[in-house]
Every structure is written in C-alpha cells, then in structure tokens.
C-alpha positions in Angstrom: -64.5 171.2 -100.2 -63.8 173.3 -97.1 -60.3 173.8 -98.3 -61.7 175.8 -101.3 -63.1 178.3 -98.8 -60.5 178.4 -96.0 -57.3 178.6 -98.1 -58.5 181.5 -100.2 -59.8 183.3 -97.1 -56.4 183.0 -95.3 -54.3 183.8 -98.4 -56.2 187.0 -99.3 -56.6 188.2 -95.7 -52.8 188.0 -95.3 -52.0 189.4 -98.7 -54.4 192.3 -98.1 -52.6 193.6 -95.0 -50.8 196.8 -96.0 -52.2 196.6 -99.5 -53.4 199.7 -101.4 -57.0 198.8 -100.9 -56.5 198.6 -97.2 -55.1 202.1 -97.4 -58.1 203.1 -99.5 -60.4 201.7 -96.8 -58.6 203.9 -94.2 -58.9 207.0 -96.4 -62.6 206.4 -97.0 -63.3 205.8 -93.3 -61.5 209.0 -92.4 -63.3 211.0 -95.1 -66.9 209.7 -94.7 -67.0 208.5 -91.1 -69.9 206.1 -92.1 -68.5 202.6 -91.7 -71.5 200.5 -92.8 -72.0 202.0 -96.3 -68.2 201.7 -96.8 -68.2 198.0 -95.7 -71.2 197.4 -98.0 -69.3 199.0 -100.9 -66.2 196.8 -100.2 -68.4 193.7 -100.2 -70.1 194.5 -103.5 -66.9 195.6 -105.3 -65.0 192.6 -104.1 -67.7 190.1 -105.0 -67.9 191.6 -108.5 -64.1 191.8 -109.0 -63.3 188.4 -107.6 -66.1 186.7 -109.5 -64.6 188.0 -112.7 -61.2 186.9 -111.6 -62.4 183.5 -110.5 -64.1 183.0 -113.9 -60.8 183.6 -115.6 -59.1 181.1 -113.2 -61.9 178.5 -113.9 -61.4 179.1 -117.7 -57.7 178.5 -117.3 -58.3 175.2 -115.6 -60.7 174.1 -118.3 -58.6 175.0 -121.4 -55.1 174.5 -120.3 -53.5 171.1 -119.8 -52.7 170.0 -116.3 -49.0 170.3 -117.0 -49.2 173.9 -118.3 -51.7 174.9 -115.6 -49.4 173.6 -112.8 -46.3 175.4 -114.2 -48.3 178.6 -114.6 -49.6 178.3 -111.1 -46.1 177.6 -109.7 -44.7 180.7 -111.5 -47.7 182.9 -110.5 -47.5 181.9 -106.8 -43.8 182.6 -106.8 -44.3 186.0 -108.4 -47.1 186.8 -106.0 -45.0 185.8 -103.0 -42.3 188.2 -104.1 -44.8 190.9 -104.9 -46.3 190.5 -101.4 -43.0 191.5 -99.9 -43.2 194.9 -101.5 -45.3 197.4 -99.5 -48.1 199.1 -101.4 -48.3 202.9 -101.5 -51.2 204.9 -102.6 -51.0 207.9 -105.0 -52.0 211.1 -103.2 -55.1 211.6 -105.4 -56.1 207.9 -105.8 -59.3 206.9 -104.1 -59.9 210.1 -102.4 -63.5 210.3 -103.7 -63.2 213.9 -105.0 -66.6 213.6 -106.6 -69.5 213.4 -104.1 -71.1 210.0 -104.8 -71.6 209.2 -101.1 -69.7 206.6 -99.1 -71.3 203.5 -100.7 -70.9 204.4 -104.4 -67.5 206.0 -103.9 -66.3 202.8 -102.1 -67.8 200.5 -104.7 -66.2 202.3 -107.6 -62.8 203.0 -105.9 -62.5 199.4 -104.6 -63.4 197.8 -107.9 -60.9 199.9 -109.8 -58.2 199.5 -107.2 -58.5 195.7 -107.2 -58.0 195.4 -111.0 -54.6 193.8 -111.4 -54.0 193.8 -107.7 -52.2 190.9 -106.0 -55.4 189.7 -104.4 -57.1 189.6 -107.8 -54.2 187.7 -109.2 -54.4 185.4 -106.2 -58.1 184.8 -106.9 -57.4 183.8 -110.5 -54.8 181.3 -109.3 -56.9 179.9 -106.5 -59.9 179.5 -108.8 -57.7 177.6 -111.2 -56.5 175.4 -108.4 -59.7 174.6 -106.4 -62.8 173.0 -107.9 -65.5 174.9 -105.9 -65.6 178.2 -107.7 -68.3 179.8 -105.5 -66.4 178.9 -102.3 -63.2 180.5 -103.7 -65.1 183.7 -104.5 -66.7 183.7 -101.0 -63.3 182.9 -99.4 -61.4 185.6 -101.2 -64.2 188.1 -100.4 -64.1 187.0 -96.7 -60.3 187.5 -96.7 -60.8 191.1 -98.0 -63.4 191.7 -95.3 -61.2 190.2 -92.5 -58.4 192.6 -93.5 -60.5 195.7 -94.3 -63.4 195.8 -91.9 -61.3 196.4 -88.8 -59.5 199.2 -90.6 -62.8 200.8 -91.5 -64.2 200.4 -88.0 -61.1 201.3 -86.0 -59.7 203.8 -88.4 -56.0 204.7 -88.1 -55.6 202.9 -84.7 -55.6 199.3 -86.2 -53.4 200.2 -89.2 -50.7 201.8 -87.0 -50.6 198.8 -84.5 -50.3 195.9 -86.9 -46.8 194.5 -87.6 -47.1 194.9 -91.4 -43.6 193.6 -92.2 -44.2 190.4 -90.3 -47.6 189.9 -91.9 -46.2 190.6 -95.4 -43.5 187.9 -94.7 -46.2 185.4 -93.5 -48.3 186.1 -96.7 -45.2 185.6 -98.8 -44.4 182.3 -97.1 -48.0 181.1 -97.7 -47.6 182.0 -101.4 -44.2 180.3 -101.6 -45.7 177.1 -100.0 -48.5 177.2 -102.7 -45.8 177.7 -105.3 -43.8 174.7 -104.0 -47.0 172.5 -104.0 -47.8 173.6 -107.5 -44.2 173.0 -108.7 -44.4 169.5 -107.1 -47.7 168.9 -108.9 -46.3 170.2 -112.2 -43.2 167.9 -111.9 -45.5 165.0 -111.0 -47.9 165.6 -113.9 -45.0 166.0 -116.3 -43.6 162.6 -115.2 -40.4 164.0 -113.7 -41.1 162.5 -110.4 -43.2 159.4 -109.4 
C-alpha cells in the first residue's frame, strides 16, 4: 500500500525537475512575489488534473486485459523515459498571466492547462493503472509536484540555477526505464512467454 504513495511521489518529483510547469512556477513567483497563493494554486490544479488522469488509468486497468495493460505500460514507461531526457522550454507568452486574476487563480488556471498532456500527467495515468490504491497515487503524484515546485516558488531563481538538471533528468529517465523493464517482464510473464 505504501508503494502506491512513495513510487508516484518519487517518479513525479524527479520528472518535474526542469519541466515546463516548474518554469511556470518560477515565472509566477517572480511576477507575483506571493508564494502561498501560488503554492495553493499548484495544489488545487495538480489535484484536479491528476485525479482526472488517475481516473483514466484506473479505467484502463479495469477494461483492458492484464496482457494488453502490461504491454501498454511497458511502452508508455519507455516513451516517458525518453521524453524525460528532453528538456522542456516554455513559450515566451505561455503562463505569464497577462490577465490580472491574482496569483491563486492565475496559478490554478495556468498549472491545470500546462499539465494537460505533460509527462507527469501521463505518468499519473500509468501509475494509476499499475497501483491499486488510486487515492494514494493521486496524493503521491501531487506530493511529487509540490516537492519539485514549492522550493522554486519559495527560493525563486536561486534554486533553479543551482540544480544539476541534466543529472536529475537522467535519474528520472532511469526510474522510468526500470518501471518499463518491470512492466515488460510482467507482460511477458502474463503472456506466458516466461515462467
């Protein structure tokens, strides 16, 4: 049961380093200089986005056979591992909050939209399909987002400039590759290819 919380927390925290939503957190922190409403917006947006993603993952695990689910998971984890190695860049006008909604609402809207189709959302779908405790997966992926983004909001540019982003991206990719290998092994086992 604890694995359903800890693995998603670690995976998303690593995958989020250098991600566009982390860059968005930095931009919002610099623009508004009000960390607590920004952090609250990140929490609400992430919970909503990852709950929807986890629901899709739970649906996948219910309606797909074990064989198909394991093969999809292995392919998805491999693709996410490769995707993690590519640094995210933010468009100049993305997430700048040009309309004045205040720090909380701007963060809520920007983070929710930025997370759609992002690698951490895809990871949430895969993790929810793999682990049986849906609520723990949602809490874990949300904690992972907070572990990566709250220090950026609080410390501003200092934290982002000092982190070894390439090393962290490689570690996240390795973690996804390990999950891909485990899923591949499970797929071959469920398919009867290995005993």
